N, C-alpha and C positions, 0 to 999 in steps of 0.2 A: 603204821603197821596195823592192819585190821585183825581183830581177835575173834575167832569163831567160837562162840560158846553155845552149847546146846542144852537147853533146859529140858527136863523130862516131865511129862504129865504122868504121874505115878498111877493115877486111877485108870488111865487108858491102857496101862501096861499090866493091869490086873492086880492093883493093890498098892499099899504103901511099901516103903523099904523095910527090910527085916526088922522086926521089933525086938525088944529085950526078951531074952529067953528062947528065941528061935534058934534051932540048930544051925550053926554057921555053915557056910558053903564049903569051907576047907577045915579040916581038923589041924591040930598043932603040927603033926608030922608032915602033912602035905604043905603047910605054910613054910616050914623049914626047908623042905625039898625045893619049893618054888624059889625061896630066897637064894639057896645055893645055886640053883640052875641059872637064875638071873645074874648072880655074881660071876659065875664061870663064863657065861655068855658075854658079859661086859668085858671081862679080861681078854677073852679070845678075840672079840671084835677090835679092841684097842691094839692088841698084839699084831693082828693081821693088817690093820690100817697102817701102823707104823712101819711094819716090815715091807708092805707093798710100796709105801712112799719112799723108803730107803732104796728099794730096788729100782724104782722109776727114776729117782734122783741120780743114782749111780749110772743108769743107762744114758740119761741125757748129758751128764757131765762127761762120760766117756766119749759120747758123740761129739761134744764140743772140743775135747782134746784132740780127737782124731781129725776133726775138721781143720784145726790149726795145723796139724802135722801134714796136711795136704800141700801147704805152702813149702816150697823147697828149703828155704833157710831154717825151717822149724821141724824138719822131718824127724830129728832125733828125739823129739818129745813123745813120739808114739810109744817108745819103750817104757816111758815113765807114767803111762796112763793109770795103772793101778794105784801107784803112790799118790798121784795128784788127786784122783777120785777119793781116796781114803782120807786125805787131809781136808778136802772140802766137806765130806760127810761129818768128820769130827767137828769142824767149825759150825756146821748147821746144828749139830746136837748141842754144842756149847752155847749157842744163842737160842736154844729151845724152839727151833723151827719145826719140830715134830710134836709139839705140845698141842693138846686139843683146843678147840675154840678157833679164834681168828689167827693163830700163830702161823698156820701153813700158808695163808694167803697174804701175809704181811710182807710187801716188797721191800720195805725198809729193813726188816729183819734179814731177808735174803741178801740184800746189798751189803749189810754189815758182815754177814757170814762169809760172803765171797771176799770182802776186804780182809777179814781175819785169816782166811785160807791163804790169800796171796802173801800176807805178812809172814805166816808160818813157812810157806814155801821159799820166800825170800831169805829167811833166816837159815833154812836148810841148805842154801847154796854156799853159806860160809861155815856152817858147823856140820859135824857128822849127822847123817850119812853122805853129805855133800852132793845133793841133787843138782846136776848141771843145768840150770835154767837161767836164761838171760832175761833182761828187763822186758824186751819185746815179746818174748814168749809168755811171760807172766801176765802182761797187759792183755794180750790176745786171748789167753785162756780165761782170764778174769771177765772180760767183756762178753765173750761167747757163753761162758758158764752162767753168768747172771741172766743173760737173755734167755738161754735154754731153760733155766730153772723157773724164771718168771712165766714163760709161756706154758711150761708143763703144769705148774701150779694153777694157772688160769684155766687150762683145759680140765684139770681134775675138779676144780671148783665148779665148772660148768656141768660136768658129768654128774657130780653129787647133787647139784641143784635140780637137774632134770630128773634124777631118781626120786628126790623129795616131791617134785611136782606130781609124779605118778604114784606117790604113796609108798615108795620103797625106802625102808630104813627110818621111817618116822617113829618117834617115841610118843606114846599116849601120855598126856600130862593133865593134871588138875591143878588149878590155882586156888589158893585159900585167900579170900578177900572179896570185897564187893566189886562190882563191874568196873568202876573207875580205877580202883587200886590194881586190879588184875591187868587192865589195859595199860596203865602207866608202867607197871613192872615189866611186862613183856615188850613194850615199845623200847625200853632202855636195854633190855637183855638181848634182844634180837634185832636184826635188820634183814633187808631183802636178800642178803648174801648167805644168811645162816638160819633159814627157816627149817629146822630139823625136829620140830615138835608138832604134834597134833593135839591141840587143846580141846579136850572133850567137854570142858565146862569149868565152873568155879563154884566154890563153897563159901557160904557166908560165915562170918565170925559168930553171929548169933541170929536168932529168928526175929529180933526186934525190928530189923529193917527189911520189909517185904521186897522180894525180887523174884518175879515169875521166871526169869531166865536162869536162876541158880539151880544147881543140882540138889541143894539142901544146905545144911549147916555143917560145921566141923564135927559135930557129934556123929554125923552119918558117914564120916570118912571111911571107917572099916568096910562098910557095905559097898561104898563107891569103889574102893580099891579092888574088892573081890569081884563085883559084878562087871566092871568095865575094864578089868585087866590093865590098870594104870601102872606105868613104869616110873613116872616122875611126879613129885608133888612140889609146887613152888609156893612158899609162904610169902605173901605180899602184903601182909598186914600185921598189926601187933596183937598178940593174944596173951592170955594169962600164962604164967610159968607152968602150972599144973596141966593146962590144956596143951601147951607146947610139948611137954614131956610125953603126953599121950599120943600126940601126932607123930613124934619121933619114934616112939615104941612101935606104933602101928606100921610105919614105913620100914623100919629096920627088920621087923618080924617077917615082912613079906618080900624083902629084897628090893623095895621101891626107893629110888633115889629121892633125897630130900634136899631142896635148895631153899635158902632163906634170903629174901631180898633185903639188903641193908638200906632201909629207907633213910636212916640218918647219915650213914657214910656216903650214900649216893649223892648227897648235896654238897660234899666237900671235895675240892680238887686235890687229890692226894693219891699215894700209892698204898695199897692195903696188903699186909702180910699176916696170914693166919699164924697164931702163936698159942702154944699150950703152956700154961703156967700152973704147975701143980695139977689140980683137978679141974681147972677153969680154962675154957677155950676163949681166947681173946682175938681181937683184930687190932694189930699194931699199925697205926696210920703214920706214913712217912710223907714229908714234903716232896713235891715233884723234883726229881734229880736224875742225872745220868748214872747208868750202872757201869761197873768196872770194865767190861769188854768195850763198851762204847767210848768210855773215857780214854782207853788205850789207843783206839783207832783215831779218835779226835785229836789226841796229842801228836800222833804220827802225821796226820793230815796237816796240822798246824806247822810242825817243823819243816816238812817238805815245802809247803806253800810259802811260809815266811822266807825260807832260804832262797827259793826261786825268785820271789818278789824283790828281795833286796838286791840280787844280782841284776835283775832287769831294770830296777829303778835307781841304781847307784849313780849314773850320770845325771839323772833328773834331780836327785837329792843334792848332788854337788852344786848344781846351778841354783837351786833354791837357797842353799846356805850362803852362796855369794850374793844373791839378791837381798837377803835379809840383812847382811852386814852393810851393804851399800845404802839401804833404805833408811835405817834407823840405828842409833847406838844401842848396844846391849848384846846379850848372848844369842847364839843361833837357836839353841834348844830351850824350850820351856819345860820346866820340871814342876810336878805338882803331886801332892799326896792324894791317893785314891783308895777306895775300899774294894777289895777283891773277894775271892772265894773264902767263905766262912768268916768274913769280917776282917781278913788280914789286910794291913796297910802296906801299900807298895808305891813306888815312884813311877808315874807315867811320863812318857817323853813325847813331845810334840814340837814341830817347828814353831818358833815364836811368831805369833801373828798380832800381838798387842805391844803397846809401849810398856816400858819397864815398870811404870807405876800403876798398872792396871788393877792389881789386887787392892791397893789402897783406895782406889776410886770406886770399887764395887759397891760399897755401902751407900754412897750417894746416888747410885743408879738403880737400887732395888725397886723403887716405885715404878720403874719403866720395864720391869720384867714382863716378857711376852706371855709367860705362862700363868702369872698370878698365883704361883705355887712356889714356896721357898725350897721345895725339894728339886726343882728344876729352874735354871736361870739362863735366859737367852734374850738378846735384844736384836731387833731387825737392823738397826743403824747404831751400832755400838761405837761411841766416839773414841774408845780406847784402842780400836783396831787400826793398824797401820795400812797404808795403801797396798803394800805387798801382801800383808796379812789378809786383807779383804779378798784378794784373788785366791790365796791359799785356802781360805775357808770356803769360798764359793766352789772351788774345785776339789775340796777335801784332801788336798796334798799335804796340809799341815799334819795329817794323821800318820804319814808314812813312817816316822821314827818309832811308832808303836810296834812295828815289825820286830824291833829289838826286844820289846816287852814280851812278844810272843815267843821269841827264842829263849828268853829268861824263864818262861813258864808262868809269868804273872798274868798274861792275857792269852786269849785265843783269837783266831781270825774272825770267828762268828760267836756272838753271845750278847748278853745284856751289857749295856754301857756301864762302866765303873763309876759309882757315885762319889761325891766328896764326903769326907767324914761329917761335916756339918749337916749335909742332907740326910745321912743315915740316922742322925740323932732325932730327926723328926718323923722317922718311919713308924707306921703302925705294924702290928705283928705280921699281917699277911703280905707286907711289902718285902719281908726278908727273903722271899723266894728268889729275889734278884741275886742274892749272895750265895745261892746253893750251887752255882756253877761258876766256872772261870769266866770273867767278863771278856767282851770281844771288841775288836776294832769296829766291826759293823754288826748289825743284828736286825731282828724283826722290826724294831722301832724305826731304824734308818731306812729300810726298804718299804715300810708301811706308811710313810708320810713324813718322817723326820721331824723337823721343827713345826710342820703344819699340824701335828698332833700336840695339842696343848693341855690335854687332860692326863694327869699322872696316873690315874687308875687305868686308863686305856693303855698307857705304856706298859704298866705292870701286867695287864691282861695279855698283851701281845707276847711279852717275854715268858709268862707262865705257859702259854700255849706252845711256845717254841721248846721249852724244856720238856714238856710232857710228850711231844711228838718228835723229839730230836732224831736225826739220822744224818749220815754223811751226805746223802743225797739232798737233804734239806739244807745243809750248810753250803753245798755247791750251788743250789738254787739261789740262796740269799746272796752269795758272792756275785753271781751273774746279774742278779737284780740290782746289786749295789753299783756295778759298773754302769748300768743304764741310768740309775738315779744320779750318779755323779756327772755323767755326760750331760744330762738334761738340767742339772743344777736344781733338782726339785727339793724345796724346803731348806735350802742351804743359805745361811747368812752368818 
């Protein structure tokens, strides 16, 4: 992202910036009036933005429902158009799809909102007011509704960007910090989809570091705010508390928005929550994790998916059980203690692929670990694996009994793989992010390289990225990629 900073040659403009004692451009009453005018303008802009977006969403959703009603079996849905649109709008609000920033263009958020709306409509078919909607109608409305919303938001985003390109709606901003700090801050805050600021320049923390492109120093902020009609100030450097208090007072007095770039927090992969404790404003840092609406949708997705999979694979599972019994003595299923959500211990189920003395022989094979890391253990040619077990592992069919773990709630279809208790004992603090969500049968590690990825930190990085960017669409993509990986046998042994 290029940053356009415009230095000013003060002498060419007829002198220095206003000196101490000079009559200010605005008196206190005019400043207060400007602050109120900017505040009211900001509230009105936000109100009309949200209102117009609601109206456009309602229109495209109504269009999607009416399009479904053109199909003769679904004609009755036309009468329910207002109710369906209202439910979807409530779902969009519940998932903050009208919040400022990137929320309106987040397709994962739209997908989750449509899923929540379908869930609510599905519940209303069984409970009052008993909206008569069949499964086919719900799916058709959901698919068309999501497509219509995604296209509409894309068009809105394009229109807004075109307005910004022509200088319409841009906010004049000043960055406090040197040229490098200003560039780094704005590069992280903005991208090519969201260039809604016109940076008129930057102010240095002090005059010790000469910079001919700068507008001046922080001490000259009041004059810059008044002369250049700045609407936003972005603090991208560390300044003394007294100086920061002065900057905040100057901005608040003029109705100028003040943003503080969290240079320390920005280096941590976390979720940030503003918090007021007494008279102190804090930033509460949370580990990456799924939020409640997402967890509810994910659980519903798991229940439906696991049930369907068990029905489809029941004959295959019966044949596998028979083959295991005929190949080697011992039980059909292998049970093992694993660590799940929040460190909770649960029993994982798999088809037995090893001889019954495999655990006793593990210690003598540790030196042959493909990973070279005690937190992960795998061997390319493990002598403990039975002939049938080798096929099951190669095809990943030994994982099928974990569908019961999904039904029990111990596991999910997609998520980080559940570790052994002995592996967790060797974890460093940042590794515990793996335990912040329900573990899965498959996950980013499995589709990203499986056993070909031998660096544990890489595994944790993949799983952290999955947690941070989770959506039902992402789960569906991982499941589809899992099918391809299993068919090819990539990284399986």
